[in-house]
C-alpha positions as CSV (number, residue, x, y, z in Angstrom):
1,M,0.0,0.0,0.0
2,Q,1.2,3.5,-0.8
3,K,2.5,5.5,2.1
4,E,0.5,8.6,1.7
5,P,-2.2,8.3,-0.9
6,Y,-3.7,11.7,0.1
7,N,-0.6,13.5,-1.3
8,R,-1.2,11.8,-4.7
9,Y,-4.9,12.7,-4.8
10,S,-4.3,16.3,-3.6
11,F,-1.7,16.6,-6.4
12,L,-4.2,15.2,-9.0
13,L,-7.0,17.5,-7.7
14,D,-4.7,20.6,-8.0
15,R,-3.3,19.5,-11.3
16,T,-6.8,19.0,-12.8
17,A,-8.1,22.4,-11.5
18,R,-5.0,24.1,-13.0
19,R,-5.5,22.3,-16.4
20,V,-9.2,23.2,-16.6
21,K,-8.4,26.9,-16.0
22,Q,-5.3,26.8,-18.4
23,Y,-7.4,25.1,-21.1
24,A,-10.2,27.7,-20.8
25,Q,-7.7,30.6,-20.8
26,I,-6.1,29.4,-24.0
27,V,-9.4,29.0,-25.7
28,F,-10.5,32.5,-24.4
29,A,-7.4,34.0,-26.0
30,N,-7.7,32.0,-29.2
31,K,-11.3,33.1,-29.7
32,G,-10.5,36.7,-28.9
33,F,-12.7,37.0,-25.8
34,D,-10.5,39.9,-24.4
35,M,-10.9,38.6,-20.9
36,T,-9.5,36.2,-18.4
37,V,-11.3,33.2,-16.8
38,D,-11.3,35.1,-13.5
39,Q,-12.8,38.2,-15.2
40,W,-15.5,35.9,-16.7
41,M,-16.3,34.4,-13.3
42,V,-16.9,37.9,-11.9
43,L,-19.0,39.0,-14.8
44,K,-21.1,35.8,-14.7
45,N,-21.7,36.2,-10.9
46,L,-22.8,39.8,-11.4
47,Y,-25.1,38.6,-14.2
48,E,-26.7,35.9,-12.1
49,H,-26.9,37.8,-8.8
50,Q,-27.3,41.5,-9.9
51,D,-25.6,44.1,-7.7
52,L,-23.2,42.7,-5.1
53,T,-20.8,44.3,-2.6
54,Q,-17.2,43.6,-3.3
55,K,-17.1,41.4,-0.3
56,E,-20.0,39.3,-1.5
57,L,-18.5,39.1,-4.9
58,A,-15.1,38.1,-3.5
59,E,-16.8,35.3,-1.5
60,R,-18.8,34.0,-4.5
61,C,-15.8,34.0,-6.7
62,G,-13.4,32.5,-4.1
63,K,-11.1,35.5,-4.4
64,D,-9.4,37.6,-1.8
65,Q,-10.3,41.3,-1.6
66,P,-7.2,42.7,-3.3
67,T,-7.4,40.3,-6.2
68,L,-11.1,41.0,-6.7
69,T,-10.4,44.7,-6.6
70,R,-7.9,44.4,-9.4
71,I,-10.3,42.3,-11.5
72,V,-13.2,44.8,-10.9
73,D,-10.9,47.7,-11.9
74,L,-10.1,45.9,-15.2
75,L,-13.8,45.3,-15.9
76,I,-14.6,48.9,-15.1
77,K,-11.8,50.0,-17.5
78,K,-13.4,47.8,-20.2
79,K,-16.8,49.4,-19.4
80,L,-18.3,46.0,-18.5
81,A,-19.0,46.9,-14.8
82,E,-19.2,49.9,-12.6
83,R,-19.0,50.7,-8.9
84,K,-21.9,52.5,-7.2
85,V,-22.1,53.7,-3.6
86,H,-24.0,51.3,-1.5
87,P,-27.5,52.7,-0.8
88,N,-27.4,51.8,2.9
89,D,-23.7,52.2,3.6
90,R,-21.8,55.1,2.0
91,R,-18.4,53.5,3.0
92,S,-19.2,50.4,0.8
93,F,-19.6,49.9,-2.9
94,I,-21.9,47.8,-5.0
95,V,-20.4,46.3,-8.2
96,H,-22.9,46.6,-11.0
97,L,-22.9,45.1,-14.5
98,T,-23.3,47.6,-17.2
99,D,-25.5,47.1,-20.3
100,L,-22.3,46.3,-22.3
101,G,-21.3,43.8,-19.6
102,R,-24.7,42.1,-19.7
103,V,-24.5,41.9,-23.5
104,K,-21.0,40.4,-23.2
105,V,-22.2,37.7,-20.8
106,Q,-25.1,36.8,-23.1
107,E,-22.8,36.8,-26.2
108,L,-20.1,34.6,-24.6
109,S,-22.2,32.2,-22.5
110,P,-22.9,29.6,-25.2
111,Q,-19.3,29.5,-26.3
112,I,-18.0,29.2,-22.7
113,K,-20.5,26.4,-22.1
114,Q,-18.9,24.5,-24.9
115,I,-15.4,25.1,-23.5
116,R,-16.5,23.9,-20.1
117,T,-18.3,20.8,-21.6
118,K,-15.0,19.6,-23.1
119,A,-13.7,18.6,-19.6
120,W,-16.7,16.4,-19.0
121,E,-16.5,14.3,-22.2
122,K,-16.3,10.5,-21.7
123,L,-17.9,10.7,-18.3
124,N,-21.2,9.0,-17.5
125,E,-23.9,9.8,-15.0
126,G,-22.4,7.5,-12.4
127,D,-19.1,9.2,-12.7
128,F,-20.7,12.6,-12.1
129,K,-22.5,11.4,-9.0
130,Q,-19.4,9.9,-7.6
131,L,-17.3,13.0,-8.4
132,E,-20.0,15.2,-6.8
133,R,-20.1,13.1,-3.7
134,I,-16.3,13.1,-3.3
135,L,-15.8,16.8,-4.0
136,N,-18.6,17.7,-1.6
137,T,-17.0,15.5,1.1
138,I,-13.6,17.2,0.6
139,Y,-15.2,20.6,0.6
140,N,-17.2,19.9,3.8
141,N,-14.1,18.4,5.5
142,L,-12.4,21.8,5.2
143,T,-14.9,24.0,7.1
144,L,-13.1,27.3,7.5
145,D,-14.6,28.2,10.9
146,D,-13.2,25.2,12.8
147,H,-9.5,25.3,12.1
148,P,-7.0,26.5,14.8
149,G,-6.4,29.9,13.2
150,S,-10.1,30.8,12.7
151,K,-11.7,33.9,14.1
152,E,-14.2,33.2,16.9
């Protein structure tokens, strides 16, 4: 039996996640989407959830605040999003999808769906159920509020 199989599986999980993102980024560039996978993730979240605070958006996208701020700044520069003062808290901002941003999401969604589908070729329904179960178990094992350095 292998000494530490978890190292191997952690490596495979990380490697696969990187490959999915690299593949998508290459296709984005080849198709001239003029955006990164991370920018797409932010746009798609804004499209699906309307106006979000930067904190909410960062949580939904799995990004830290400084990284999300840089992404939002780029989307604003491209006129795909804008910041508005939060109606209930003037110290906070809402990130809002512009009309151009909404059109961009609608235009790219079918193509991006095809890109994402490539990773799932040759998998059957049983594979999907097993994968979902395993990934949810891993995710739930890593609850952020019960580790030694968590805030109480």
